[in-house]
C-alpha positions in Angstrom: 61.3 -60.0 9.2 63.3 -59.4 6.0 64.2 -56.0 4.6 61.7 -56.1 1.8 58.7 -56.7 4.2 60.1 -53.8 6.4 60.3 -51.4 3.5 56.8 -52.4 2.3 55.5 -51.7 5.8 57.1 -48.3 5.8 55.6 -47.5 2.4 52.1 -48.7 3.6 51.9 -45.9 6.2 49.8 -43.0 5.1 51.0 -39.4 5.3 48.6 -38.8 8.2 49.9 -41.8 10.1 53.5 -40.6 9.7 52.5 -37.1 10.9 50.6 -38.5 13.8 53.5 -40.7 14.7 56.0 -37.8 14.6 53.6 -35.6 16.7 53.3 -38.4 19.3 57.1 -38.8 19.3 57.5 -35.0 19.7 55.1 -34.9 22.7 56.9 -37.8 24.4 60.3 -36.1 23.8 58.9 -32.8 25.0 57.4 -34.2 28.2 60.7 -36.1 28.9 62.6 -32.8 28.5 60.2 -31.0 30.7 60.4 -33.7 33.4 64.2 -33.5 33.3 64.1 -29.7 33.6 61.7 -29.8 36.5 63.9 -32.3 38.3 66.9 -30.1 37.5 68.8 -33.1 36.1 71.5 -30.8 34.6 72.5 -29.7 38.1 73.2 -33.3 39.1 74.9 -34.4 36.0 77.2 -31.4 35.2 78.6 -30.2 38.5 79.6 -31.0 42.0 77.7 -28.2 43.8 76.1 -29.6 47.0 73.2 -27.1 46.5 72.0 -29.5 43.7 71.2 -32.0 46.4 68.6 -29.7 48.0 66.5 -29.7 44.8 64.6 -32.3 46.8 63.3 -30.8 50.1 64.0 -34.0 52.1 67.7 -33.3 51.7 67.7 -30.0 53.5 68.6 -31.4 57.0 71.5 -33.3 55.4 72.8 -30.2 53.6 72.5 -28.1 56.8 74.3 -30.6 58.9 77.0 -31.2 56.3 77.6 -27.5 55.8 78.3 -27.1 59.6 80.6 -30.1 59.8 84.4 -30.5 59.2 83.6 -32.1 55.8 81.7 -28.9 54.8 85.0 -27.2 54.4 86.8 -29.8 52.3 84.4 -32.2 50.7 81.3 -32.1 48.5 78.4 -34.6 48.4 80.0 -36.3 45.3 83.3 -36.7 47.1 81.6 -39.1 49.5 78.6 -40.4 47.7 79.8 -41.5 44.2 82.6 -43.9 43.2 85.9 -42.4 42.0 87.5 -45.4 40.2 86.8 -43.9 36.8 84.3 -41.6 34.9 82.1 -44.4 33.7 81.6 -45.8 37.3 81.0 -42.3 38.6 78.3 -41.4 36.1 76.7 -44.8 36.0 76.3 -44.8 39.8 75.1 -41.2 39.8 72.5 -42.0 37.1 71.3 -45.2 38.8 71.2 -43.7 42.2 69.5 -40.5 40.9 66.7 -42.5 39.1 66.2 -44.5 42.4 65.7 -41.2 44.2 63.3 -40.0 41.6 61.3 -43.2 41.9 61.1 -42.8 45.7 60.1 -39.2 45.4 57.4 -39.7 42.8 55.9 -42.7 44.6 56.2 -40.9 48.0 58.3 -43.8 49.2 61.2 -42.0 50.8 61.7 -42.7 54.5 61.6 -39.8 57.0 65.2 -40.5 57.8 67.3 -41.6 54.9 69.7 -44.5 55.5 72.3 -45.6 52.9 71.5 -48.9 51.2 74.2 -51.4 50.7 75.4 -50.1 47.3 75.7 -46.6 48.7 77.2 -47.7 52.0 79.9 -49.5 50.0 80.8 -46.4 48.0 80.7 -44.1 51.1 83.1 -46.4 53.0 85.4 -46.8 50.0 85.6 -43.0 49.9 86.3 -42.7 53.6 89.3 -44.9 53.1 90.3 -43.2 49.9 90.5 -39.8 51.6 91.9 -41.1 54.9 94.4 -43.7 53.7 97.4 -42.3 55.6 95.4 -42.1 58.8 94.1 -45.7 58.3 97.3 -47.3 57.2 100.2 -45.3 58.8 98.9 -43.6 62.0 96.0 -45.6 63.4 96.9 -48.8 61.5 93.4 -50.0 61.1 94.3 -51.2 57.6 92.2 -51.4 54.5 88.8 -53.0 55.0 85.6 -52.5 53.1 81.9 -52.3 53.9 81.3 -56.0 53.0 84.0 -57.1 55.5 82.2 -54.9 58.1 78.9 -56.6 57.3 80.4 -60.0 57.8 81.6 -58.9 61.2 85.3 -58.7 60.3 85.5 -55.1 61.6 83.5 -52.0 61.9 82.2 -49.6 59.3 83.7 -46.1 59.6 80.4 -44.6 60.8 80.1 -47.1 63.7 82.6 -44.9 65.6 82.2 -41.6 63.7 78.4 -41.3 63.8 78.4 -37.5 63.9 80.5 -37.1 60.7 79.4 -35.4 58.5 75.7 -35.2 59.2 75.7 -34.5 62.9 74.2 -37.8 64.2 70.8 -37.1 62.6 68.1 -39.6 63.6 65.0 -37.7 62.4 64.0 -34.6 60.5 63.0 -33.0 63.7 66.7 -33.1 64.7 67.2 -30.1 62.5 64.0 -28.0 62.8 65.3 -24.9 61.1 67.2 -26.5 58.3 65.1 -24.8 55.6 66.2 -21.4 56.7 69.9 -22.4 56.5 69.9 -24.0 53.1 70.0 -22.4 49.6 66.7 -23.8 48.4 66.3 -23.5 44.6 63.7 -21.2 43.1 60.6 -22.8 41.7 61.0 -24.1 38.1 57.5 -22.8 37.3 57.8 -19.7 35.1 56.4 -16.5 36.7 53.7 -16.0 34.1 52.4 -19.5 34.8 52.6 -19.1 38.5 50.6 -15.9 38.1 47.8 -17.8 36.3 47.9 -20.5 39.0 47.7 -17.9 41.8 44.7 -16.2 40.1 42.7 -19.4 40.0 43.1 -20.0 43.8 
């Protein structure tokens, strides 16, 4: 398509078609913004506060067990669960992983007990080694190995021996029955005036 045909096509649109197109675009952008707000995307993107992870209720047992572990004093979720090579990798992985979690949540596809997939397991193990380099290479002398080496049987993944770090050896949600009382669950994103209207209709 050449530029002349494109400009003729733009001129062929009527005023009403342009207004309708702008309104449709506004609705789409508005709904996308509302979706991002309801998911509290800003809490994931901007900060490192572990409380952001409990925006999704399925994460409450993981937050509760982490907060009572040795890692609860010194490490946040992002210290273990996102790559730290550079800012691009950190936010690319965070975005990709976050959208995967949104997909699982929206389609009700999350497992009762969450298990790290290969990409996440690789990042977690790299971060174990990043924080515990001196222990691995000078004191215990296990050396530097990665998750893929462990998958090939050339050694063990860190959590093969350290199952209870940092989530307390959870094997089901029933393993932490009172997690919701120990976790700073976020307030509802529904405005109080709208919640009042919804409650009246019940």
